[in-house]
C-alpha positions as a printed Julia matrix, in Angstrom:
293×3 Matrix{Float64}:
  16.06  23.62    4.18
  17.17  27.12    3.52
  15.81  28.37   -0.05
  19.16  29.62   -0.68
  19.92  25.82   -0.78
  17.36  24.58   -3.02
  18.4   23.69   -6.37
  17.52  26.43   -9.13
  15.25  23.69  -11.06
  13.41  22.94   -7.92
  13.02  26.12   -7.26
  11.41  26.87  -10.35
   9.19  23.81  -10.21
   8.03  24.92   -6.69
   7.32  27.98   -8.16
   5.2   26.72  -10.7
   3.07  24.32   -8.67
   2.68  27.78   -6.46
   1.05  29.6    -9.6
  -1.1   27.03  -10.5
  -2.2   26.67   -6.91
  -2.55  30.31   -6.64
  -4.98  30.79   -9.62
  -2.03  32.49  -11.44
  -2.27  35.82  -10.35
  -0.71  37.77   -7.27
  -2.76  36.4    -4.33
  -1.83  34.67   -0.76
  -1.28  30.89   -0.16
  -2.05  29.03    2.47
   1.71  28.19    3.35
   3.11  30.91    5.47
   6.35  30.58    3.62
   5.23  30.52    0.21
   5.55  34.17   -1.71
   2.79  35.58   -3.91
   3.51  34.84   -7.42
   2.6   37.73  -10.16
   1.83  35.95  -13.48
   1.96  38.46  -16.58
   0.09  37.54  -19.27
   0.56  37.74  -23.11
  -1.14  36.79  -26.13
   0.91  35.11  -29.15
   2.07  37.74  -30.84
   5.8   39.04  -30.4
   4.72  42.48  -29.29
   2.44  41.19  -26.34
   5.39  38.61  -25.14
   7.92  40.96  -25.16
   6.36  43.46  -22.86
   5.31  40.75  -21.23
   8.9   39.83  -20.32
   9.74  43.55  -19.73
   6.75  44.08  -17.1
   7.56  40.83  -15.42
  11.68  41.26  -15.09
  11.0   44.93  -14.21
   8.57  43.79  -11.34
  11.21  40.97  -10.29
  13.49  43.36   -9.73
  11.32  45.02   -6.63
  12.04  41.65   -5.48
   8.32  40.26   -6.39
   8.05  36.69   -7.75
   6.77  36.76  -10.95
   6.18  34.52  -14.25
   5.27  34.79  -17.8
   2.37  33.15  -19.28
   2.31  33.51  -23.24
  -0.01  32.32  -25.95
  -3.31  32.93  -23.96
  -6.19  33.02  -26.55
  -8.42  35.58  -24.41
  -6.02  37.42  -21.98
  -8.31  40.43  -21.15
 -10.9   37.88  -19.78
  -8.0   35.8   -17.9
  -6.95  39.02  -16.2
 -10.54  39.87  -15.49
 -11.23  36.35  -14.03
  -7.93  36.73  -12.12
  -6.18  34.15  -13.79
  -3.11  36.65  -14.5
  -2.07  39.71  -12.7
  -1.01  42.13  -15.39
  -1.37  42.04  -18.82
   0.55  44.61  -21.2
  -1.83  46.14  -23.92
  -2.61  49.36  -25.9
  -4.82  51.99  -24.45
  -6.45  52.41  -28.0
  -7.34  48.95  -28.24
  -8.52  48.95  -24.57
 -11.04  51.82  -25.58
 -11.84  50.43  -28.77
 -12.85  47.33  -26.51
 -14.99  48.91  -23.88
 -16.24  51.78  -25.25
 -15.44  52.18  -29.32
 -17.95  54.83  -29.41
 -15.89  57.09  -27.39
 -14.57  60.13  -29.26
 -11.1   60.55  -27.6
  -8.21  60.31  -29.97
  -5.31  61.89  -28.33
  -3.15  60.04  -25.63
  -4.3   62.28  -22.87
  -7.98  61.92  -23.72
  -7.75  58.21  -24.27
  -6.17  57.66  -21.02
  -8.62  59.43  -19.2
 -11.54  57.71  -21.03
  -9.98  54.11  -20.57
  -9.7   55.06  -16.96
 -13.39  55.87  -17.08
 -14.19  52.32  -18.92
 -12.2   50.23  -16.65
 -14.31  47.04  -15.27
 -14.2   46.7   -11.29
 -11.21  45.47  -10.24
  -8.73  46.52  -12.78
  -6.16  49.36  -12.97
  -3.6   50.77  -15.54
   0.07  51.99  -15.34
   1.15  55.3   -16.95
   0.89  54.9   -20.66
   4.29  54.92  -22.57
   3.68  58.12  -24.36
   6.99  57.76  -26.48
   5.28  54.77  -28.2
   3.31  55.57  -30.81
   1.66  52.49  -32.48
  -1.09  53.85  -34.23
  -1.8   52.42  -37.75
  -0.15  53.71  -40.51
  -2.06  54.82  -43.46
  -0.31  54.68  -46.76
  -0.79  55.92  -50.42
   1.35  56.29  -53.5
   3.0   59.57  -54.18
   1.08  60.0   -57.65
  -2.05  59.71  -55.43
  -1.13  62.37  -52.94
   0.17  64.79  -55.5
  -3.05  64.42  -57.5
  -5.33  64.75  -54.63
  -3.23  67.14  -52.94
  -3.26  64.87  -49.66
  -0.83  64.79  -47.25
  -2.61  63.71  -43.74
  -5.41  61.56  -42.57
  -7.43  64.03  -41.84
  -7.82  65.08  -45.29
  -8.92  61.62  -46.56
 -12.71  61.46  -48.37
 -12.8   57.97  -47.16
 -16.42  57.39  -48.55
 -15.01  57.7   -52.12
 -12.09  55.22  -51.43
 -11.52  51.48  -50.98
  -8.45  50.68  -48.33
  -6.73  47.3   -47.79
  -5.02  46.12  -44.73
  -2.22  43.88  -43.54
  -0.71  42.8   -40.42
   3.3   43.83  -40.02
   5.24  40.74  -38.29
   5.26  40.62  -34.69
   2.83  43.37  -34.03
  -0.28  43.15  -32.12
  -3.44  43.3   -34.29
  -5.6   46.26  -34.53
  -8.94  46.38  -35.14
 -10.11  47.68  -38.75
 -13.44  48.9   -38.51
 -15.52  51.86  -39.9
 -14.69  54.1   -37.33
 -10.63  53.48  -37.89
 -10.62  57.18  -39.19
 -12.82  59.74  -37.37
 -15.67  60.63  -39.48
 -14.74  58.89  -42.22
 -15.61  55.18  -43.22
 -14.06  53.49  -46.4
 -16.26  52.46  -49.35
 -14.58  48.84  -48.49
 -12.08  47.36  -47.12
  -9.99  44.17  -48.26
  -7.31  41.98  -46.38
  -3.89  41.62  -48.27
  -1.35  38.7   -46.86
   1.52  40.93  -46.52
   2.71  44.23  -46.87
   4.2   43.24  -50.28
   1.06  42.47  -51.49
  -0.62  45.64  -50.11
   2.18  47.84  -51.88
   1.13  46.13  -55.18
  -2.39  46.84  -55.07
  -1.55  50.38  -53.95
   0.24  50.68  -57.24
  -2.05  48.79  -59.21
  -4.75  51.03  -58.4
  -6.81  47.99  -56.59
  -7.02  50.41  -53.46
  -6.44  53.89  -53.0
  -5.39  53.62  -49.38
  -3.2   51.07  -47.54
  -3.35  50.47  -43.83
  -0.81  48.64  -41.78
  -1.08  47.78  -37.95
   1.78  50.38  -36.57
   5.05  51.62  -37.6
   7.01  49.34  -40.23
  10.68  48.22  -40.02
  12.34  50.7   -42.44
  11.74  53.34  -44.89
   8.8   53.35  -47.48
   9.65  52.8   -51.04
  10.05  56.05  -52.79
   6.65  55.41  -54.35
   4.72  55.49  -51.54
   4.19  57.77  -48.59
   2.81  57.23  -45.32
   0.35  60.55  -44.38
   0.73  62.45  -41.29
  -1.84  62.31  -38.31
  -0.81  65.52  -35.92
  -4.67  65.88  -35.27
  -5.41  61.98  -34.0
  -7.73  61.44  -36.66
  -6.64  57.78  -35.6
  -7.15  56.75  -32.18
  -3.6   57.0   -30.28
  -2.03  53.43  -29.68
   0.41  53.71  -26.62
   1.46  51.0   -24.29
   0.52  50.69  -20.79
   0.32  47.64  -18.28
  -3.23  46.48  -17.28
  -3.46  44.66  -13.85
  -5.41  43.7   -10.92
  -6.33  46.84   -8.87
  -4.44  46.74   -5.12
  -1.78  44.39   -5.7
   0.96  46.34   -5.89
   2.78  48.45   -3.57
   4.16  52.15   -4.0
   7.72  50.8    -5.59
   6.25  48.33   -7.89
   3.83  50.63   -9.17
   6.78  53.16   -9.66
   8.76  50.27  -11.45
   5.89  50.08  -13.93
   5.48  53.66  -14.58
   9.38  53.63  -15.14
   9.02  51.6   -18.11
   6.59  53.57  -19.49
   8.76  56.27  -19.17
  11.83  54.88  -21.04
  10.02  52.87  -23.82
   9.97  54.56  -27.18
   8.12  53.32  -30.45
  11.81  53.02  -32.22
  13.18  51.28  -29.62
  10.24  48.88  -29.4
  10.19  47.92  -33.07
  14.02  46.83  -32.96
  13.46  44.55  -29.89
  10.48  43.26  -31.65
  12.5   42.77  -34.47
  15.34  41.21  -32.73
  12.69  38.53  -31.23
  11.29  38.1   -34.56
  14.83  36.87  -36.14
  14.94  34.3   -33.34
  16.4   36.5   -30.04
  15.06  35.02  -26.91
  12.1   37.3   -25.58
  13.38  37.18  -22.03
  17.35  38.19  -23.04
  15.98  41.06  -25.28
  13.66  42.3   -22.22
  16.76  41.9   -19.81
  19.16  43.55  -22.03
  16.73  46.71  -22.44
  16.19  47.01  -18.93
  19.85  46.66  -18.07
  20.61  49.46  -20.63
  17.96  51.92  -19.26
  18.98  51.14  -15.61
  15.85  49.53  -14.67
C-alpha cells in the first residue's frame, strides 16, 4: 500500500512506533522504507515546549519527519544519550551548566564559550540575538533615586539583599552568587510570585528584585528595571542544541532562519498565548507562517 493511502491516524501511530524503535533520535532504522524521525525535546516550561514546536515544525517544512517530546526531566542528558535529537535552550544557561566560571557575558563571547564547552557529539544552531532573556533586576524608584542607581553594574551587591521569583511560562534561571559579574548579594530569598516580590521591595524587606526574564506589560510606576548595557548579567539568547552531523545544509539553514526571525517581544507574546490556553503547535505554526518559514 502506498504511504499516501495510509489513513492519518495509522500513519501517526506508525511514526510513534518508529520513534520508539529508533531511540527517539534522528537515526537510520532497519526498514528500508522507514524514514528517520527527528525527536525535538522540551522540559515542562511553556517556553521550552513552544520553542520545541517551532523548531520541529520548521524542520518538517524541509521534508523532515519530526516529533515533539515534552515534560522531560533531564532533557540535556536525553540529548547527550541520543534519546532526543534537538533541544531548544538558552546559550547563557548552557554555559552556566558546562563552564559556570567562564568570564563571557556578552552575546558573541557567550556563544564562543558555549562552542568551546560543547560535549563531544553536540552542536548548536545560530543564536537568536533578538531574544534577550536575561534576568531583569528591579528596584524601587525611591531606592534608585536615593542611591543614584540606574544600572546593574552600579549595584553594591555585598551590601544588599535580593529576592527572586519565576515568571509564568519562562524557563527557570539559576540564581547563584555569580549572577551579577563580580557582585554577590548578601542574601537572596525566593518569593512565590511577582506581586509578593514587589511588595517585599516596597516594604524594604529586600533592595533588589530578580525575575527570570522580561515580564509582560510595564512595571508599576514605583518600580524600575535596571539597565544592563554592559552585560553584568550573562546573555540569554535562544538557540537549538542538537546532535552533531544529523542535519544537511537545508535543515541547518532552517534552524538558523528561526534564529534570525525570533525576537524577545514576539516570544513573550507567544508564551502568553499558550499560557492563556492556546495550543503550542498552533501558536508555533502561525508564527512560522507569518514569517514565511
